[in-house]
C-alpha positions as CSV (number, residue, x, y, z in Angstrom):
1,M,2.3,-6.2,18.7
2,K,3.9,-9.5,19.3
3,A,7.6,-9.9,20.3
4,S,8.3,-11.4,16.9
5,L,7.7,-8.0,15.1
6,L,11.4,-7.4,14.4
7,P,13.6,-6.0,11.6
8,G,14.4,-8.6,9.0
9,I,10.8,-9.8,8.3
10,G,10.3,-10.0,4.6
11,Y,7.5,-10.9,2.2
12,E,7.1,-11.3,-1.6
13,L,3.8,-10.6,-3.3
14,R,3.2,-11.6,-7.0
15,Y,0.3,-10.0,-8.8
16,Q,-0.8,-10.3,-12.5
17,V,-1.8,-6.9,-13.7
18,P,-5.4,-6.8,-15.1
19,A,-6.6,-4.0,-17.4
20,T,-8.7,-2.7,-14.5
21,R,-5.5,-1.6,-12.7
22,T,-4.2,0.7,-15.4
23,V,-4.1,4.5,-15.5
24,P,-7.5,5.0,-17.3
25,S,-9.1,2.8,-14.6
26,L,-7.6,4.7,-11.6
27,L,-10.0,7.7,-11.8
28,P,-12.6,7.1,-14.5
29,E,-14.0,10.6,-14.1
30,S,-10.7,12.1,-15.1
31,E,-10.7,12.9,-18.8
32,E,-6.9,13.2,-18.7
33,F,-6.5,9.8,-17.3
34,Q,-8.7,8.4,-20.0
35,Q,-6.2,9.6,-22.6
36,M,-3.2,8.0,-20.9
37,P,-1.5,4.7,-21.6
38,E,-3.0,1.4,-20.3
39,V,-0.2,0.5,-18.0
40,L,-0.1,-0.2,-14.2
41,A,-1.1,3.1,-12.5
42,S,1.3,4.4,-9.8
43,G,-1.7,4.5,-7.4
44,Y,-2.3,0.8,-7.8
45,M,1.4,0.1,-7.5
46,V,1.4,1.8,-4.1
47,G,-1.6,-0.3,-3.1
48,L,0.3,-3.5,-4.0
49,I,3.2,-2.3,-1.9
50,E,1.0,-1.6,1.0
51,W,-0.6,-5.0,0.6
52,A,2.8,-6.7,0.7
53,C,3.8,-4.8,3.8
54,I,0.5,-5.7,5.5
55,Q,1.0,-9.4,4.6
56,A,4.6,-9.3,6.0
57,V,3.6,-8.0,9.4
58,N,0.1,-9.4,10.1
59,P,1.4,-12.6,11.6
60,H,3.3,-10.5,14.1
61,L,0.3,-8.4,15.2
62,E,-2.8,-9.1,17.2
63,W,-4.7,-9.1,13.9
64,P,-7.4,-7.9,13.3
65,A,-7.5,-5.9,16.6
66,E,-4.2,-4.4,15.6
67,Q,-3.7,-3.2,12.0
68,T,-1.3,-1.0,10.1
69,V,-1.9,2.2,8.1
70,G,0.4,3.8,5.5
71,I,2.0,7.0,6.7
72,G,5.0,7.6,4.4
73,F,5.9,6.8,0.8
74,H,9.3,7.3,-0.8
75,L,9.0,5.4,-4.0
76,S,10.1,5.6,-7.6
77,H,8.1,4.3,-10.5
78,V,10.6,4.0,-13.3
79,A,9.1,1.5,-15.9
80,A,5.7,0.9,-17.4
81,T,3.9,-2.5,-16.9
82,P,1.2,-3.5,-19.4
83,P,-1.7,-5.6,-18.4
84,G,-1.0,-9.4,-18.3
85,H,2.5,-8.9,-16.8
86,T,3.2,-10.1,-13.3
87,V,4.6,-7.7,-10.8
88,T,6.7,-9.0,-7.9
89,I,6.8,-6.9,-4.8
90,R,9.6,-7.6,-2.3
91,V,9.5,-5.9,1.1
92,A,11.7,-6.1,4.1
93,L,11.1,-4.6,7.5
94,L,14.1,-2.3,8.2
95,E,13.1,-0.7,11.5
96,V,10.6,-0.9,14.3
97,A,10.4,2.4,16.3
98,G,7.6,2.1,18.7
99,R,4.5,1.6,16.5
100,K,6.2,3.1,13.4
101,L,7.5,0.5,10.9
102,T,9.8,1.2,8.0
103,F,10.1,-1.1,5.0
104,R,12.6,-1.4,2.1
105,V,10.7,-1.9,-1.1
106,E,11.6,-3.3,-4.5
107,A,9.1,-4.1,-7.3
108,A,9.8,-5.6,-10.7
109,D,7.7,-6.9,-13.6
110,D,8.5,-9.6,-16.1
111,H,11.2,-7.5,-17.7
112,D,12.2,-4.5,-15.6
113,L,12.7,-3.1,-12.2
114,I,9.7,-0.8,-11.7
115,S,10.1,0.6,-8.2
116,T,12.5,1.0,-5.3
117,G,12.2,3.0,-2.1
118,T,10.8,2.9,1.4
119,H,7.4,2.8,2.9
120,E,6.4,3.6,6.5
121,R,3.4,2.2,8.3
122,F,2.0,2.7,11.8
123,V,0.4,0.1,14.0
124,I,-3.1,1.1,15.1
125,D,-5.8,-0.1,17.4
126,A,-8.4,-0.9,14.8
127,A,-11.5,-0.2,17.0
128,R,-10.1,3.1,18.2
129,F,-9.2,4.2,14.7
130,Q,-12.6,3.3,13.4
131,A,-14.3,5.2,16.2
132,K,-12.3,8.3,15.4
133,A,-13.1,8.1,11.7
134,A,-16.8,7.6,12.5
135,A,-16.8,10.6,14.8
136,K,-15.2,12.7,12.1
137,A,-17.9,11.6,9.6
138,A,-20.7,12.3,12.0
139,A,-19.3,15.8,12.8
140,R,-19.3,16.5,9.1
141,E,-22.9,15.3,8.6
142,S,-24.2,17.2,11.6
143,S,-22.6,20.4,10.3
144,G,-24.5,20.1,7.0
145,S,-21.2,19.8,4.9
146,I,-21.8,16.8,2.8
């Protein structure tokens, strides 16, 4: 982490919602999701929020050796966003506690506020993280549980 990783860092991400980011597209194998409205899925909204936070802090990390992963989500999703609308995500780094980062989040579409809350991320050593994930996958494969 660079010395510039300090509270106050902000970022704004704008994203036009395609039909492929709606509830029916989130889990195509879910019959229930297929019957739901074609509006921005909460799961994709969370992904956009993570992306905005990543973009905010990457210049302040030793990217790509250092990366961040999401560890906490305290978010509302209070308005529906149809495809074609643009979502604007605004994030601000509130706190740096060791390797834990806490962000304030606000998201709006062309007409409504759609989300507010906080998001927590953790700075990781990418190589070490990947090695642990690979070891976990290998252990599962060697046990015959696939």
